[in-house]
N, C-alpha and C positions, 0 to 999 in steps of 0.2 A: 632527502627528503626532510621541511622540521615536522616535529612531533607536537602535538598542543596539547594542555589539557583544558577539558572542556564541563569542570565541576561546576564553573560558574558562571561561564561564558555566557549562557541565557541570560541573564540578570544584566551582564552589561549593558551601559547606553539603554536601559530604559524611557531615560528621560528625554531622548534626544531626535526619537522615536516616534516624528510625527502624523509621518505619512502614511493613508490607506492607500496597499496595493493591492492589484489584480495582475495574476497569468494566469494565461490558456495554456492546456498542456496539451500532448496529443501522449498517449500511456498507450504502450504495444509491452503485452505476454506473450511473448516467444516459447510454447511451452514445448514438453518432450513431447507428445503426444500432440503431434501438428493442430490436428482435427479440432482439440480445443484452444487455439490461438483466439488471441480478441486483440484487436486496434480501436481505441476509445476516445475521447475528450475530456477533461477534468478541468476544473477551475483550482485556482486558489484565492482566499481574499485572506490579506491579515491587517491589524493594527496596532495597535502599540504595545499591546498585551496577550492576544489572541488570535488564532488564523483555524478557519476551516479550510478543506482539502474536498474535493467531492464530484462525483462523475457526472456528466450530462446526458449523456445515452445509457437508457436505458430499456432499448431496442433490441431485435436479433441483430440489429447491423452491425455490434460490436463484432461479433464471431466472424473471422476473416475466411470462413469455407461457408459463410452464411449458408449460400447453394446447396447445400448440404441437409439443412433442416427439412424432419421432416415430422418435426411434432411441438407443437408446443401449449405446455398445462398449467393453468396458475394453480399452485400448491399452498395455499393457506398466503404469507405475506408475498413469496415468494415466486418468480415465472421459472419453471422446468425448461429448458429446451433439448430436444432428441435427436443428436445429430447422425446417430448411427444406431443398431442393435447394443453396442457396447459404451457408449459414449453417454451420456448426459452434465449438463451445465444449469449453471443459476443465470438468470439474468439479477444483478446485485446492484444495487445503487449503496454505493461504499459513500459515508462521511466520516473525515477523520476531525476531530476538534484538539486545538490545542491552548493550553492557558500557560501563556510560559514564566508568570509570576507564582504559579502551585506548582510549577514545573509539570502537569497533568497532561499524558495525549488518553485520549477516548477515541475506538471505532467501532464499527460493525462487523462480524465475522457469522460464517455459517457453517454450521456443524449437519452433516445432513439434509434436510429442509427446515431448518429451524436458526432463528437468526438468534445471537446473543451477544452482548457487549463488554467488550474487554478495553482494559485501564492498565497504562504503562508511563514510566516517564518521558519526558520529553527527551532529558537527556541519554540517546542510545548507542550513539556509534564513537568510536575512537579512531578521529580521522587523523591522515597524514598529509600537510599540505605540502604541495610540489613548488618549488621553486617559480616565481611570476612568471609571466609572460603576458605577451601581448594578444591573448584571445579575446576576440571581441563577438558576442553573443546579442543580437537584435540592436545594435548600437552600446553594449554597454561590457566594460570590460571586465574582464574575469581571469580565474584563477581555479586551478584545478586542486581535487584532493582523492584521496584513497582510500575506502575503509572496509573492514572485511566483519560481516554481519551475519550470521544464522546460516553461515551453509554456503554464501558468495560475497565476493569481491566487485564492490562500484565506485566507481568513479562516477562523483561531484564536480558541477560548472556550477562558483558560485562566482559571486560579484557585492559587493560594498558599496556600488555607486548605487543601489536602488532600498537596501534594506540593512540594518547590522546583523540581523540573524532571522530564519526562519527556511521552510521549504517543503517541498510536497510529500506525501505518504509519509513516511513517518522520518524522514532523511530532515535532520537539526545539524545544529551545536558545530557551525563554522562560521566566520567573523563576515559574515554578508551572506546575504539571501540564495539560496541553491534555486538553478533556472534550469538545468539541466543533469540528468544523471542515467547511467550506462551498468548493468553489470558487464562484465569481462565476460561472462559465456551469452551475453546478449539476450539474455532470457526475457529481460525486465528493462525498460528503454522509457527513458521520460523523456522528451523536447519540447521548450516551449514555444509557442506558436503566435504570441501576444502577450505584452505588458505593459498592464499602466499605473503610472505612481499617481499619488493622488487622485486617488479615481473618487470620483463624485457617487457613486452608487455601493460601494463598502458601507453600509449601515453597523448600526451594536451588532457583533457578531456573538449569537447565543449558543448555549451547550443543550443541544437536545434531550441529551441525553439525564438530565440532573431528575427524572423519577426510575432510571432503570436501576437494572440491577447491575452492579459492575464486578467483574472477575477480573482476576491475575493473569498476565500472559501461561506462567506456569500451572494455575488450574484450567484455560483453555485448552491449553496442549492435554493435560489428562485427562478433560473430558472428552475431548476427539479420539482419542486411543479409547477409552470406554464403549464408545456410542460403535467405533468399528468392530471392537470384542461383539459387542452384542449383535450384530449386524453377518459376523459369521457364525454364532451362533445358529441366527434366522436360516444362512447358507448352509449350515450343517443338515439342520433337520429337515431340506428340502430335498438334501441330495441322498439319492438311493440306491447309486452304483458305488457309495466309498470314494469316487473321484477325490482326490485333492485339489484345493480351492486357494486361491491366495487373495491376498490385499496388500496392495503396497502405492504408500504414497511418492508420487513422485513429479505433478504437477500442481507444485507450492510456489511462492513466493522464498519464501521460510522455510527452513529444514525443520518440521516438529520432532527430529530424531527419534522418530516412530520406527521400529524397526518391521520387515515383512514378516505378515500373517497370516497363517495357515490353518487351513481345517481340513 
């Protein structure tokens, strides 16, 4: 495999990228706890300097086991779904904003039932490009690359026939637009449905987070851990028989490196 440096890659070819590109994706999360698995659609819109990636389906239809849902409740900005006595999930409208000139990625996350806003660099992956092949996806000649990122190994399919960089979710940093991704454990799968070059509907992209308080990934992880500890204290105070309870994060795309917590 050919190993590439991506320290300056995102700034290359800015002046030659004139297309406005749209891609519709099918996105699946095959969670460890199958009842929480989801499948929905996302859209990527990218122009010369910026991109946005967001989900279109904000209904209970995203849950693969939606037939099990027996309670839906609005809690603040979020909609909580109860799939069983022990399984709760939130309908979350994702919105990822990238600014390539500023090397900035901003997105929303949930800690318990509260929204927070996280900022990182666009440049997150250390890709190894596989030898060139004749892989064709939706009519575009593609290559593949592999990277390990926060607990998972991902294989990305990208094409320089569409744009010189860009991609869905946090994926980026290859010499072409990333149009498909899968984790090797099949937990996270992104597949293209439709690709539109020179899209007329991609207007000026805006950063919707300009007025929000943005925190770092490390602070997000620490805040998540602290909130779990608060929940454990509450559970401990409600426990009358001294039974040991635990909280363990098992259904996250990225490993937060949080140990199993007990009370």
